[in-house]
N, C-alpha and C positions, 0 to 999 in steps of 0.2 A: 666466564661462566654465563651461560644462557639462562633465561628465565624459565623457558619450557622447551622440552623436546617431545614432539608428537611423532609416534612411530606406527608403522603398519596401518597406514590410512589408504583408503581408496579415494584418491583426489579427483573430484569432478571439476574441471576447470578448462575454459577456452576450447570447448568442443571435444574434450577427451576425458577418459577415465584411466588414471594411472596409479600404480602402487608407489607409495613414497613416504618420506619422513619430512618433518619441518623443524627448524630451530627458530625460536622467538626470543628477541631481546629488545628492550627499550621500546616496547609497543609495536615493533615491526617484525616482519618475516625476514630473518637474516639469511637463511639458507634453505633450499629445497633439494633433496637428494634421495637416492634409492636406499641408502643405508647410512644413517647419521647416528647410530647407536653409540659410537665411540666418542661423541662430542659431549663435553660436560654440561650439565644443566641442573638447575635447582629442583625442577620437577619434571617427571616423565609421565606421559599419558600414552598408553598402548591402546590403540583403537581396534586391534585384532580384526582388521578388515572392514570396519565400519566406514561409511562414507564421510568425506570431509569436503565441504564446499565453502566458497567465500560467504561471508555474512550477508544475509538478505538485506537489500535496501528497499524499504517500503515507501513508495513515493506518494502515498495518500492515506493519512490517518487523521483521526479526530480524537484528541486526548482530553478535550473539554475544559482545559485550564487556561485562563481564569474564568470564573463565574458560573460554571456548570459542574462543579467538582462533586456534587452528589452522585453524578453518573460515573465519573472517572477523573483521574488527574495524571500529570506527567510521570510521577514516580510509580504509581500502580501500573499504568499501561505500558511504560517502558520496561518494567520488570516482566510483564507478560510477553512483551516483544522478545526479550532475550531468551525467555523460556521456549519461544517458538523459533529460535534461530535467526531472528531479525536483529541486526546489529546497528542499523541506521534507519532513521525515518524522517519524513518530511510532513510536518503537521499543518493542518488547515486553519484558516483565519476565522471561522464562524464560531468564535467563543463569545463570552459576554463580559465586557463589551467586544464587538467584533474588531479584529486587528486591522484598522483602517488608517492608522497614523504611524509615523516612524517611532514615536514615543511608545506606543503600545507594542510595536514590534520589538523594540529594545527590551521592554519589560518581559516579554515572552522568552527572549534569549537569556535573560537573567534567571528566570524560572528553570529553563533547560539546564543551564550550568549548575544550578544548585541541586536539582532533583532528578535529572535523567540518568538512568542506568545505561541506556544506549546512546549512540551518537545521534545528533539532532540537527535539523534545520526547520525553519518556519516560513511558510508562504506569507507574503504581503497580500492583504485583501484589497480588492477593487470594489468600489461602490459607484453609485450614480454621480457622486459629487466630490470624489477625492483624487482625481487624476494627478493633480499637482503633487500630492503626497506620494502617490505611487511612483512618480518619476524620480523621486529622491532615493529610491531603493538602489543599493549598490550591488552590481552584478557579481562581484567577487565573493560576497559573503551571505547571500540569500538565494535559496533554491529557485524561487520564481514568484510570479504573481498569480493569484487565484481569482477567477471570474465565475460567478454563479449566473449562467444564462438560463437558469431555472431555479426557483426557490426551493430551499430545503431547510434543515435545522438551522435556526439562527438567521432567518430571512435576510440574505444579502443580495437579493436579486438585482442584477444590472440589466435593465430593459430599455434604457434610453439610447436611441440610435446614435446620437452625436457622441455620447460617452463611449459607446462600443467602438466607433470609428476612431476616436481619440486614443483609446487604449491600444487597439490593434496597429495603429499607425505610428505610435510614439514609444511604446514600451520595448526595450531591447532584450529584456530577460525572457526566458521561457514563460509563456502564458498557459496556465492549466485551466481548463474550462469544464464546468458541469453543464451539460447541454440537454435541456428539455424546454419545449416551447410553452410558456406560461398560459397564453390565451387558449391553446388547445386543451391543456389540462383543466383550466377553469370551466370551460364549456362542458367537458366530459363529467367533471365532478358535479356540476349543477344538475345535469341530467339524472345522475344516480342518487343525488340527495333528494330530488323530487320523488323518486321512487321508494327510497329506503330511509330517508332522514339521515341521521348521523351514523347509524349502525349498518353501513354498507358492508357486504361480504368482502373480506380482504382478497378473495380470489379475483375481484374486479380491479384490483390495484394496477395490474398491467394493461387493463383496458382503459382506465382513467389516465394513467401516465403511460400513454400508448407509444407504440413503435413510431407512429406518425409524429407525435410530439418530439421524440428523440431525433428523428431524421430532420425535421424542420430546423431545429436548433443547431445540430451538428453541421448540417450543410451550410447554414449561415456562418458559423464560426470558420469553417474551412474556406468559404468564399472570401471572407474578410482577410484571412491569413494569406491567401493567394494574391489578393489585391495589393496588400501592403508588404508582403515578404516577411510576415510575422513568424516567430518561433512559437508554434502552437502545439500543445499536448492535450488531446481530448481524453478526458477521464472516463472510466467505467462504461465502456461500450456494452450495450445490452441487446442490440438487435442485429439481425442479419442484414437488414437494408443499409445500415450505416457503413458497413464494411467496404462498400464500393467507393467510399470517399477517400480511402487510404491506399497508399502505394505499397504493394507487396514485392516489388522488384528491386528497389534501391536498397543498399545497405543502410543501416541506421545512421551512420556518420554523414550520409549525403541527404538526409531528410530534414526539412524544416517543419513538417507537419507529421506528428506521431500520434499513436493511440495506445490506450491502456485497457486491459481487461481485468476484472476482479474475480477473486476466488468464488464468490457466491454465484456469479453469472456463469462460471465454468462448471459449477457443481449442481446447483438446484435448478428446478424448472417450475412452471406454474402448477404442475401436478402436486407439488409439495405444500401449497398453501393450506390444503385441507388438513394436513397433519401438523403443520408448524404455525399456521396463522400469522399473527403480527410479528412473530420472531423472525420471519424472513421478509418483512416489509422493508424494502430499501428504495431509495431514489437514486438512479432509475430502477424501475421494478424488475424483479426476476420475471422473465417472459417464457416463451414456449420452448419445448425440447428442440424444435428446429432452429430457434435462435441460438440456443446453447451449443448445438452441434456446429453451427456456422462460425461462432466465436472460437470454438476449439480449433477448427480448421484454419481460421485466420491467425491464430497463434503460431501454427505450424508454417503457414505460407509466408509470414512476415508482415502481413497487414496490421497485426497487433504486435507492438514492440515490447511492451512491459506488462508484467502481471503484479498486481498489488492486492491489498486487503480491503481498503476503504473501511478500516476498523472504526466503528462509530457507535459506541455503547450508549444505551439508555437503560433505565431501571426496568425490572419486570413489571412493577406496578404501573409505570408509564405505558409499557407495551400492552398492558391488559385493558387499556381504554378502548372505547369504540373507535371504529376506523378513522373517522375524521379528526380525532384528537390523539390517536396513538402515533408517536413519532416514528419516522423512518430511520433505519440504520441498525446495525448490530455488531457485536464484538467478534473479531475473527483472528486477531494477530497472533494469538498463542498457538493456533493450529493451521495456519496457512501453508507452511512447509509440509506438514504431515498430510494435508489434503492434496497438495500437488503431487507428492510422492506416491500417494495412493492411486492417483490418476495415472502416474507413470507405471505402476504395477498393473493397472488395468489395460495398459497398452495405448492410452490416449496420447501421452507425450513421452519423449525420451528424457532421461535425467540431464543430459547435456543441454537440451533445449530449455528445460526448467531453470537451470542455472543461468543460462543466457538471458532469459526474460526477467528473472527475479534479482539477479546480482550484477551481471555485466552491463546489461542495457540501461538500467537506471543510472549507473555510474557514467556511462557514455552520454546518455541523453542530457543529463544535468551537469556534465563536465565536472564531476566530483574528483577531487585531488586524492590520488593514492589509495583508492578503495574500490571494491567491487570485483577484484581478481585475486587469485593466489599467485603473487609474484614477489620475488626477492626485492626488498626495499619498500614494499607496500605495507600499510598498517595491517596488523594481524587481527582482522575481523574475520572470524571463522565460525562455522557451525558443523558439528559432527552428529550424525544420526545413524541408527541401525535399522535394518529390516528383519533382524532376527528376533525382535520382540514386538508384541502388540501393546497398545495403550488405549484404554477406554476413557473417554472424556467424562469426568465426574465433576459436578459443580463444586464440591469441596476443594478440589485441586486447582480450580481456576484462580488466576492471579488478578483478573479484572475486578475492579471495584463493584461492578454490577452483578457479578457472581452467576452468570448464566451464559450459555453458548447455544447457537443453533445446531451445534454438533453434540450437545449433551446426550450421553448414552451411546454414542457411536464408538466403535472400536477401530482405531487406525492400525494398519499393518506395519507400523514403524514407531520409532521412539527417538526423541531428541536426547542426546547424551551430554554434549558440552557446547557452550557458546563463548567465544572470546570477543571482547570489545576493546579495540585498540591495544591488543596484547594482554588485556586483563581477563582472567577467568571469571566471567559474569554469571554463568549457569553451569552447574555441575551435578549430573545424576539426580535431577529433581529439585535442586536447591538453587535459588537465585542469591548471589552475593550482592546484597542491596547497597553495600558501601561503594561498589564500583561506580565510577563517574564516566559517562560518555563524553565525547568531544564534539565541539561545534564543527559541522562539515565545512570544508573549504572548497571553492569552485575555481577552476582554471579557465577564466574567461577574459 
């Protein structure tokens, strides 16, 4: 007896869309076929032609636990994740205290095991003075090492040249970097503070955290990676200029240097600051329409390998502060899939490419074991959604602890129906089954 039989799905997987059925037992996909209706199962789900994709693997989230749980926590944000079709995530170390020791990393894994509805992994944080701790990180059970080459929430800036050389030359795991040149940003900020004080118009955010600041830092990271043969992953590319640093010809499996784009840099432009203000204040900043179009093209060309959310919630009261004290970041994980499919419906991307960048490639890039694809024997991490229904983003329906979204009031031309996490039905027609427990991700390295 199988646990679930999923029938009449349009399966988007490995570059194709096919009609088919799935059988799920003991957490894994047991069989894929054109007609499995005769196979016994405890539960049947008829998708009636809705899309079925591998569960999304989000390689950049900030769930704020420990220490910043007035904004978010692992349980609330992982519930929002599965409601958005995200079945696995990799969480960043800029918590309070920052995750800079093996002991603190172990404590985060304990929290994940206890509280996460989705599958989880946590980045080890690098600072200016903890290289010895970083080098203790085991490649087989941690997604990677995070380096802030530009300060953001929870200031973990790494700006010491000797430390950067040590990290890039000695760390064998994937190194994920936030790239913005701090000196350039400080110079720009000082100029506008002299003019406006602390109440700088947020429309100047992409001028202060400029394209030049991004390029200086990204080019340094890429140069260091090329010098030392480092496995480098550059997060949230926000400018057209940076795209020339990345190879669009090699397949992902042959790359040591990869790049990520985030939903907000694919969706918003600097024209949206007037309407949304600090709600779309991110680091790196949302920039021009030309930058957005270039990043979209880079997703298609292969210069950008992965699409993520950079889910980074803050409270609305914090966001209401003047520019210099309003934190950067925003909640996105509950609607990332819907936003991407909306862009597919607009003709920006194909659905096959969307699945490649959000599901397959994160699994490949981080060498995640048995996830990221709809394959027999793989874990049953799955998301089903329909384009026959619309859904308007209403704050009351948000599962984020912060209870707001930059998409509030927007009507998506699609709706998430079901999410399976390691064979467990975690989200069903608007309801998260919060008793579901995700698994710690394993890595084949």
